[in-house]
Structures are given as structure tokens and as C-alpha cells.
C-alpha beads as a LAMMPS data file, in Angstrom:
LAMMPS data file: protein, C-alpha beads

321 atoms
320 bonds

1 atom types
1 bond types

-500.0 500.0 xlo xhi
-500.0 500.0 ylo yhi
-500.0 500.0 zlo zhi

Masses

1 110.0

Atoms # bond

1 1 1 316.113 132.256 -3.838
2 1 1 313.670 134.746 -5.602
3 1 1 316.104 136.694 -8.707
4 1 1 315.764 140.466 -8.459
5 1 1 316.014 141.754 -11.932
6 1 1 316.698 145.246 -13.373
7 1 1 313.979 147.729 -14.700
8 1 1 314.121 147.083 -18.127
9 1 1 314.653 143.292 -17.611
10 1 1 318.469 142.461 -17.469
11 1 1 320.576 141.314 -14.714
12 1 1 320.844 143.363 -11.627
13 1 1 319.298 144.627 -8.345
14 1 1 315.409 146.130 -8.854
15 1 1 315.804 150.021 -7.047
16 1 1 312.188 149.536 -5.344
17 1 1 310.700 146.831 -3.285
18 1 1 307.205 146.029 -4.964
19 1 1 303.758 145.225 -3.062
20 1 1 301.208 144.230 -4.872
21 1 1 297.411 145.085 -3.675
22 1 1 294.474 142.843 -5.012
23 1 1 290.926 143.918 -3.184
24 1 1 288.346 141.060 -3.884
25 1 1 285.037 139.072 -3.108
26 1 1 284.092 136.597 -4.794
27 1 1 287.097 136.538 -7.750
28 1 1 285.960 132.689 -8.920
29 1 1 288.114 131.772 -12.356
30 1 1 289.431 134.731 -12.910
31 1 1 291.011 135.291 -9.638
32 1 1 292.749 131.449 -9.943
33 1 1 293.995 132.749 -13.159
34 1 1 295.346 136.143 -11.529
35 1 1 296.697 133.974 -8.201
36 1 1 299.228 131.934 -11.049
37 1 1 300.122 135.056 -12.680
38 1 1 301.035 136.614 -9.270
39 1 1 302.797 133.672 -7.985
40 1 1 305.148 133.754 -10.609
41 1 1 305.756 137.163 -10.665
42 1 1 306.528 137.077 -6.570
43 1 1 308.693 134.291 -7.031
44 1 1 310.917 136.225 -9.744
45 1 1 310.622 139.597 -8.365
46 1 1 310.775 138.868 -4.460
47 1 1 307.064 140.750 -4.782
48 1 1 304.918 141.492 -1.572
49 1 1 301.335 140.445 -2.083
50 1 1 298.161 141.652 -0.042
51 1 1 294.938 140.332 -0.523
52 1 1 291.978 142.047 0.903
53 1 1 289.150 139.894 0.569
54 1 1 286.276 141.574 2.000
55 1 1 283.794 138.681 2.382
56 1 1 283.759 135.866 -0.136
57 1 1 281.351 133.136 -0.139
58 1 1 283.743 131.145 -2.761
59 1 1 287.129 129.570 -2.493
60 1 1 288.663 133.010 -3.401
61 1 1 290.279 133.092 0.443
62 1 1 291.423 129.754 0.380
63 1 1 292.975 130.289 -2.995
64 1 1 294.769 133.433 -1.499
65 1 1 296.259 131.016 1.353
66 1 1 297.450 127.941 -0.811
67 1 1 299.144 130.721 -3.003
68 1 1 301.150 131.935 0.380
69 1 1 299.656 135.395 -0.063
70 1 1 299.372 137.633 2.721
71 1 1 295.143 137.529 3.148
72 1 1 293.306 140.295 4.929
73 1 1 289.473 139.906 5.647
74 1 1 287.764 142.836 6.306
75 1 1 283.932 142.706 6.565
76 1 1 281.603 143.364 3.178
77 1 1 280.214 146.637 4.930
78 1 1 283.964 147.684 5.533
79 1 1 284.801 147.806 1.662
80 1 1 285.413 150.987 -0.262
81 1 1 286.767 151.507 -3.568
82 1 1 289.311 153.948 -1.870
83 1 1 289.278 153.006 1.714
84 1 1 290.394 149.327 1.283
85 1 1 293.128 150.822 -1.184
86 1 1 294.236 152.770 0.908
87 1 1 294.064 150.039 3.754
88 1 1 296.627 148.292 1.187
89 1 1 298.907 151.223 1.106
90 1 1 299.138 151.184 4.747
91 1 1 300.042 147.427 5.002
92 1 1 302.348 147.335 1.994
93 1 1 305.711 146.576 2.982
94 1 1 307.381 148.092 -0.578
95 1 1 307.843 151.550 -1.642
96 1 1 306.046 150.900 -4.849
97 1 1 302.858 149.821 -4.405
98 1 1 301.061 147.931 -7.527
99 1 1 296.963 147.774 -7.576
100 1 1 295.231 145.129 -9.321
101 1 1 291.768 143.805 -9.355
102 1 1 290.533 140.307 -9.447
103 1 1 289.198 140.336 -13.541
104 1 1 292.430 141.877 -14.653
105 1 1 295.552 139.753 -16.481
106 1 1 298.714 140.819 -16.966
107 1 1 300.511 139.931 -20.569
108 1 1 303.528 141.134 -20.053
109 1 1 306.067 139.304 -17.619
110 1 1 307.845 141.832 -16.281
111 1 1 304.841 144.167 -15.594
112 1 1 306.155 144.676 -11.947
113 1 1 308.975 146.160 -13.022
114 1 1 307.874 148.236 -15.680
115 1 1 305.202 149.556 -13.407
116 1 1 307.450 150.714 -11.208
117 1 1 310.490 152.022 -13.324
118 1 1 309.256 155.538 -13.980
119 1 1 309.211 155.980 -10.044
120 1 1 312.810 156.403 -10.432
121 1 1 312.066 160.243 -11.200
122 1 1 310.814 161.368 -7.777
123 1 1 308.337 163.779 -8.883
124 1 1 306.209 160.461 -10.027
125 1 1 303.399 159.896 -7.722
126 1 1 301.512 157.337 -10.187
127 1 1 302.004 154.733 -13.297
128 1 1 299.202 153.161 -15.249
129 1 1 299.336 150.220 -17.584
130 1 1 298.052 149.657 -20.905
131 1 1 294.547 147.677 -20.840
132 1 1 293.789 145.301 -23.541
133 1 1 289.932 143.974 -24.052
134 1 1 289.214 140.443 -23.322
135 1 1 285.845 140.253 -24.872
136 1 1 284.118 144.090 -25.570
137 1 1 282.106 145.673 -27.894
138 1 1 282.614 148.558 -30.226
139 1 1 282.141 151.293 -27.917
140 1 1 284.730 149.423 -25.168
141 1 1 287.003 149.028 -27.778
142 1 1 287.276 152.762 -28.982
143 1 1 287.530 153.604 -25.249
144 1 1 290.394 151.407 -24.616
145 1 1 292.068 152.228 -27.708
146 1 1 291.233 156.216 -27.315
147 1 1 292.539 155.610 -23.505
148 1 1 295.379 153.133 -23.316
149 1 1 297.592 153.792 -26.857
150 1 1 301.015 152.131 -27.819
151 1 1 302.679 155.047 -26.821
152 1 1 303.493 156.098 -23.507
153 1 1 301.988 159.597 -21.857
154 1 1 303.080 161.671 -19.132
155 1 1 300.590 164.130 -17.160
156 1 1 302.887 166.830 -14.952
157 1 1 301.371 169.041 -12.259
158 1 1 298.529 170.979 -13.382
159 1 1 297.151 174.234 -11.220
160 1 1 293.769 173.288 -9.526
161 1 1 294.116 169.634 -10.445
162 1 1 292.675 168.053 -13.706
163 1 1 289.226 168.244 -15.036
164 1 1 288.412 164.833 -16.761
165 1 1 287.109 165.093 -20.522
166 1 1 284.677 162.932 -21.735
167 1 1 285.603 159.123 -22.305
168 1 1 289.160 159.923 -21.019
169 1 1 291.339 158.648 -18.389
170 1 1 294.821 159.958 -16.652
171 1 1 295.425 157.066 -14.115
172 1 1 293.123 153.658 -13.559
173 1 1 293.003 151.692 -10.145
174 1 1 292.711 148.261 -12.152
175 1 1 296.112 147.748 -13.116
176 1 1 298.413 150.405 -11.690
177 1 1 300.945 151.498 -9.530
178 1 1 301.556 154.412 -6.559
179 1 1 304.256 155.515 -4.644
180 1 1 303.689 154.583 -1.583
181 1 1 305.152 158.045 0.272
182 1 1 302.785 159.856 -2.121
183 1 1 299.650 157.777 -1.664
184 1 1 299.941 158.361 2.085
185 1 1 300.147 161.958 1.856
186 1 1 297.417 162.292 -0.883
187 1 1 295.180 159.099 0.136
188 1 1 292.789 158.057 -2.300
189 1 1 289.508 159.495 -1.708
190 1 1 287.201 157.383 0.465
191 1 1 284.154 158.731 -0.348
192 1 1 283.629 158.257 -3.969
193 1 1 281.278 155.203 -5.269
194 1 1 282.875 155.364 -8.545
195 1 1 286.297 157.392 -10.372
196 1 1 287.743 157.371 -6.881
197 1 1 291.104 156.852 -9.202
198 1 1 290.280 159.964 -11.364
199 1 1 289.720 161.932 -7.917
200 1 1 293.062 161.041 -6.306
201 1 1 294.609 161.786 -9.931
202 1 1 293.040 165.076 -9.611
203 1 1 294.679 165.828 -6.114
204 1 1 298.022 163.795 -6.911
205 1 1 298.567 166.548 -9.966
206 1 1 297.205 169.149 -7.839
207 1 1 299.549 168.350 -5.057
208 1 1 302.405 168.596 -7.768
209 1 1 303.194 165.423 -8.817
210 1 1 303.307 163.501 -12.237
211 1 1 301.300 160.530 -13.559
212 1 1 302.734 157.815 -16.307
213 1 1 300.602 156.069 -18.819
214 1 1 303.577 152.737 -19.465
215 1 1 302.288 150.531 -22.082
216 1 1 304.938 148.141 -21.528
217 1 1 303.215 147.203 -18.803
218 1 1 300.158 145.529 -20.207
219 1 1 296.762 143.194 -19.204
220 1 1 293.896 141.763 -20.234
221 1 1 290.955 144.034 -18.957
222 1 1 287.550 145.251 -19.922
223 1 1 283.587 145.368 -19.227
224 1 1 280.743 144.885 -20.672
225 1 1 277.839 146.876 -19.225
226 1 1 273.822 146.910 -19.513
227 1 1 271.746 149.815 -20.211
228 1 1 270.772 149.687 -16.604
229 1 1 274.611 149.281 -15.450
230 1 1 275.799 152.066 -17.741
231 1 1 273.087 154.361 -16.104
232 1 1 274.118 153.659 -12.864
233 1 1 277.740 153.855 -13.800
234 1 1 277.628 156.968 -15.569
235 1 1 275.037 158.408 -12.755
236 1 1 277.491 157.916 -10.361
237 1 1 280.521 158.925 -12.249
238 1 1 278.858 162.094 -12.468
239 1 1 278.015 162.748 -8.725
240 1 1 281.285 161.952 -7.824
241 1 1 283.206 164.643 -10.532
242 1 1 280.279 166.802 -9.227
243 1 1 281.075 166.486 -5.727
244 1 1 284.806 166.979 -6.198
245 1 1 284.296 170.093 -8.393
246 1 1 285.985 168.749 -11.507
247 1 1 283.130 168.049 -13.981
248 1 1 283.661 171.274 -16.121
249 1 1 285.577 169.031 -18.550
250 1 1 282.682 167.247 -19.780
251 1 1 280.979 170.027 -21.425
252 1 1 278.380 169.786 -24.395
253 1 1 281.206 170.693 -26.992
254 1 1 283.633 167.743 -25.643
255 1 1 281.084 165.808 -25.463
256 1 1 280.152 166.396 -29.168
257 1 1 283.750 165.749 -30.116
258 1 1 284.002 162.582 -28.212
259 1 1 281.047 161.223 -30.140
260 1 1 282.698 162.195 -33.224
261 1 1 285.648 160.260 -32.791
262 1 1 284.279 157.519 -31.588
263 1 1 281.993 157.577 -35.095
264 1 1 284.853 157.833 -36.954
265 1 1 286.609 154.225 -35.031
266 1 1 282.950 152.721 -36.233
267 1 1 283.684 153.238 -39.618
268 1 1 287.469 152.777 -39.607
269 1 1 287.030 149.717 -38.196
270 1 1 284.436 148.538 -40.567
271 1 1 281.272 148.445 -38.049
272 1 1 279.108 150.739 -39.435
273 1 1 276.483 148.092 -39.332
274 1 1 276.947 148.476 -35.651
275 1 1 276.139 152.165 -35.405
276 1 1 272.228 151.225 -34.343
277 1 1 273.563 150.311 -30.632
278 1 1 276.152 153.341 -30.952
279 1 1 274.195 156.230 -30.543
280 1 1 271.542 154.758 -27.486
281 1 1 274.209 153.867 -25.560
282 1 1 276.059 157.218 -25.463
283 1 1 272.475 159.123 -24.986
284 1 1 272.261 156.658 -22.086
285 1 1 275.722 157.513 -20.546
286 1 1 275.351 161.088 -21.266
287 1 1 272.061 161.060 -19.166
288 1 1 272.839 159.287 -16.851
289 1 1 276.367 161.421 -16.218
290 1 1 274.054 164.454 -16.301
291 1 1 271.847 163.112 -13.557
292 1 1 274.906 162.535 -11.605
293 1 1 275.968 166.220 -11.808
294 1 1 273.182 168.136 -11.885
295 1 1 269.603 166.245 -10.128
296 1 1 268.786 165.958 -6.463
297 1 1 270.613 162.970 -5.469
298 1 1 268.668 161.586 -3.163
299 1 1 265.451 162.096 -5.428
300 1 1 267.214 160.112 -8.223
301 1 1 268.568 157.284 -6.006
302 1 1 264.978 156.973 -3.743
303 1 1 262.904 156.558 -7.154
304 1 1 266.246 154.009 -8.793
305 1 1 265.738 151.701 -5.287
306 1 1 269.534 153.161 -4.518
307 1 1 270.440 153.925 -0.882
308 1 1 271.541 157.948 -1.016
309 1 1 275.118 157.616 0.826
310 1 1 275.487 154.451 0.703
311 1 1 278.849 153.040 -1.297
312 1 1 276.898 149.718 -1.410
313 1 1 274.271 150.414 -3.578
314 1 1 277.018 151.521 -6.226
315 1 1 279.512 149.244 -5.590
316 1 1 276.697 146.087 -5.873
317 1 1 277.184 146.507 -9.602
318 1 1 280.694 146.969 -10.032
319 1 1 282.377 144.208 -10.859
320 1 1 286.109 145.189 -9.972
321 1 1 286.684 145.207 -6.687

Bonds

1 1 1 2
2 1 2 3
3 1 3 4
4 1 4 5
5 1 5 6
6 1 6 7
7 1 7 8
8 1 8 9
9 1 9 10
10 1 10 11
11 1 11 12
12 1 12 13
13 1 13 14
14 1 14 15
15 1 15 16
16 1 16 17
17 1 17 18
18 1 18 19
19 1 19 20
20 1 20 21
21 1 21 22
22 1 22 23
23 1 23 24
24 1 24 25
25 1 25 26
26 1 26 27
27 1 27 28
28 1 28 29
29 1 29 30
30 1 30 31
31 1 31 32
32 1 32 33
33 1 33 34
34 1 34 35
35 1 35 36
36 1 36 37
37 1 37 38
38 1 38 39
39 1 39 40
40 1 40 41
41 1 41 42
42 1 42 43
43 1 43 44
44 1 44 45
45 1 45 46
46 1 46 47
47 1 47 48
48 1 48 49
49 1 49 50
50 1 50 51
51 1 51 52
52 1 52 53
53 1 53 54
54 1 54 55
55 1 55 56
56 1 56 57
57 1 57 58
58 1 58 59
59 1 59 60
60 1 60 61
61 1 61 62
62 1 62 63
63 1 63 64
64 1 64 65
65 1 65 66
66 1 66 67
67 1 67 68
68 1 68 69
69 1 69 70
70 1 70 71
71 1 71 72
72 1 72 73
73 1 73 74
74 1 74 75
75 1 75 76
76 1 76 77
77 1 77 78
78 1 78 79
79 1 79 80
80 1 80 81
81 1 81 82
82 1 82 83
83 1 83 84
84 1 84 85
85 1 85 86
86 1 86 87
87 1 87 88
88 1 88 89
89 1 89 90
90 1 90 91
91 1 91 92
92 1 92 93
93 1 93 94
94 1 94 95
95 1 95 96
96 1 96 97
97 1 97 98
98 1 98 99
99 1 99 100
100 1 100 101
101 1 101 102
102 1 102 103
103 1 103 104
104 1 104 105
105 1 105 106
106 1 106 107
107 1 107 108
108 1 108 109
109 1 109 110
110 1 110 111
111 1 111 112
112 1 112 113
113 1 113 114
114 1 114 115
115 1 115 116
116 1 116 117
117 1 117 118
118 1 118 119
119 1 119 120
120 1 120 121
121 1 121 122
122 1 122 123
123 1 123 124
124 1 124 125
125 1 125 126
126 1 126 127
127 1 127 128
128 1 128 129
129 1 129 130
130 1 130 131
131 1 131 132
132 1 132 133
133 1 133 134
134 1 134 135
135 1 135 136
136 1 136 137
137 1 137 138
138 1 138 139
139 1 139 140
140 1 140 141
141 1 141 142
142 1 142 143
143 1 143 144
144 1 144 145
145 1 145 146
146 1 146 147
147 1 147 148
148 1 148 149
149 1 149 150
150 1 150 151
151 1 151 152
152 1 152 153
153 1 153 154
154 1 154 155
155 1 155 156
156 1 156 157
157 1 157 158
158 1 158 159
159 1 159 160
160 1 160 161
161 1 161 162
162 1 162 163
163 1 163 164
164 1 164 165
165 1 165 166
166 1 166 167
167 1 167 168
168 1 168 169
169 1 169 170
170 1 170 171
171 1 171 172
172 1 172 173
173 1 173 174
174 1 174 175
175 1 175 176
176 1 176 177
177 1 177 178
178 1 178 179
179 1 179 180
180 1 180 181
181 1 181 182
182 1 182 183
183 1 183 184
184 1 184 185
185 1 185 186
186 1 186 187
187 1 187 188
188 1 188 189
189 1 189 190
190 1 190 191
191 1 191 192
192 1 192 193
193 1 193 194
194 1 194 195
195 1 195 196
196 1 196 197
197 1 197 198
198 1 198 199
199 1 199 200
200 1 200 201
201 1 201 202
202 1 202 203
203 1 203 204
204 1 204 205
205 1 205 206
206 1 206 207
207 1 207 208
208 1 208 209
209 1 209 210
210 1 210 211
211 1 211 212
212 1 212 213
213 1 213 214
214 1 214 215
215 1 215 216
216 1 216 217
217 1 217 218
218 1 218 219
219 1 219 220
220 1 220 221
221 1 221 222
222 1 222 223
223 1 223 224
224 1 224 225
225 1 225 226
226 1 226 227
227 1 227 228
228 1 228 229
229 1 229 230
230 1 230 231
231 1 231 232
232 1 232 233
233 1 233 234
234 1 234 235
235 1 235 236
236 1 236 237
237 1 237 238
238 1 238 239
239 1 239 240
240 1 240 241
241 1 241 242
242 1 242 243
243 1 243 244
244 1 244 245
245 1 245 246
246 1 246 247
247 1 247 248
248 1 248 249
249 1 249 250
250 1 250 251
251 1 251 252
252 1 252 253
253 1 253 254
254 1 254 255
255 1 255 256
256 1 256 257
257 1 257 258
258 1 258 259
259 1 259 260
260 1 260 261
261 1 261 262
262 1 262 263
263 1 263 264
264 1 264 265
265 1 265 266
266 1 266 267
267 1 267 268
268 1 268 269
269 1 269 270
270 1 270 271
271 1 271 272
272 1 272 273
273 1 273 274
274 1 274 275
275 1 275 276
276 1 276 277
277 1 277 278
278 1 278 279
279 1 279 280
280 1 280 281
281 1 281 282
282 1 282 283
283 1 283 284
284 1 284 285
285 1 285 286
286 1 286 287
287 1 287 288
288 1 288 289
289 1 289 290
290 1 290 291
291 1 291 292
292 1 292 293
293 1 293 294
294 1 294 295
295 1 295 296
296 1 296 297
297 1 297 298
298 1 298 299
299 1 299 300
300 1 300 301
301 1 301 302
302 1 302 303
303 1 303 304
304 1 304 305
305 1 305 306
306 1 306 307
307 1 307 308
308 1 308 309
309 1 309 310
310 1 310 311
311 1 311 312
312 1 312 313
313 1 313 314
314 1 314 315
315 1 315 316
316 1 316 317
317 1 317 318
318 1 318 319
319 1 319 320
320 1 320 321
């Protein structure tokens, strides 16, 4: 018999039914580890777990079925980061819908309750948890320390939405939760190849909702990018923000301020010997972002071998489904 618990972990009643949606393809060993974690949380908190598989060629679907999760299969060409998560919201039975990627591993046992608790405030549309690097470069460590601090954060409604600053996030689909009613009212953008979570945050804040960062829900998660992958990722982020008209936060002064903070982090951490990695890394990221913002997209994508307008060209190199 599933045991329900209070939002802060004591005995009592969960004020929300919680669904968990995991988009995945070829999740491999990482999905196996996540499935074990989800089984424990499901049995403890009566979670509704939905796995949306977009054409796995490994044993991911069988692993989901063995765990007793709801498995929904879609064709690879039907996948989209926003589109598939909107499908998950529609399929969810809970009034709170948690999003996890297959390469995330929650490390706080009560993470569903910690993500759900802020929704007691009816103005909150989204909550995201703390991400801790599994294995990361100093650049990624800085990014994580900047965006996922040990103290909670709150972003209140902003007229005209939110214009992301360089290296900053106000929401992350990798480890988060949304109020189902709010996500139905303000769907996740379906055309964005990257940064669909930032675009959704912009829309939600502009629609009068708040977003909360809750560090008491914590998960292991990080990426290491090649220079080619970094440029492509930055390019599509710049393109997504420009298309939405919210790229003004990434001004040159803000970019230089971010670089100064990053240099200070390297020095404080004793990673001065790694500084030669930093400048080419940030220069390439800045160049990719500006190319996405300012250049004729069809020209860039043709030269790079990316199919213009085809989301699969971008998500092929993105590990988090």
C-alpha cells in the first residue's frame, strides 16, 4: 500500500497527485539507474510515472515495462523537446507534473515532495531542483554553482517576460515540475530546438506566474561538450532566443561580466592551470550564440550540414531527451 507523506517529509497527506514524465531514447545504463530510483519513489508516494520512448533500439522500453511504468511509444520523427513534454502533460494524471531526463539521478529521497511543495502557492507555475555535476569541467562547475546555489530562489511575474542573461537559467526541464493546469494554459514552445524551458519560463512569467528554485530537491546531472557540440548548442540557443525576441539580455557588457565572474571562480578553486581552456571555450560559445542570433540561419545550417528547420538536426547531438 503506497504511503503518502507531507510535503516536508512527515506523516500525513500529500496535497497533490504527482506525475513524473521522462522522455527517452536509448537510455542505457543511466535509465536503468533512474528506473530504480523512480520505482522507490513511486511506491512510497503513489507516483504516476510516464515514460515516453521515441524509438529506442536498446532495452529501455522493456526496462520501463518491467518497472510497471506507463510506456508511451512515439516515432523518432514525432519527438520534440517541447512537443513531447506537452504530450506528457496531457497524459499525466497528477495536478503536478515532474520532468526528468534519463541522465538525471535524484539524490534526495523526498525529491517529489520538495518539487511539489511550492505549488501550495497558486501563483507558482514551475519549480526546478538543484543539479550537482557528476563529472564536469571547471566551466561546467562554474555554471552549476551560479545557477543551482544552496539557497532557494524565486522569480516573480515580469512584464514582457524574462530576457535570459548569459549563462543564467530560470528553469530547467532536466529536473523540474510544473503545475499541470498552468502548463495546459501556457504550453511549452514546440518549435524551439534548444532552450524550450527558458522560452516557457519567459512565457509563464509574462502570463503572471512565478517560478521557484528549490535546492532541497537535488539530482546528479551535468554535460561535457566538445568544441563542435558547444558551438552547435550555443548556435541553437541564440537562434531560439532570437526567434522569441528575448535575446536582449545577452548583451556584450553582460557577457563580459559573466566572464569576469568565471575567471574569479577559476582562481578561487585553484584551477589557474586550466585557464588556457577557458578563453577558447567561452569565445566559441559566444561566437556560436552570436551566429544563432545574427546570421542568416539557412546559410549557417547549410554550411554546417544541419537541415534548416528540422528539429532532428539539433536534437541529434543533445543527450537529454
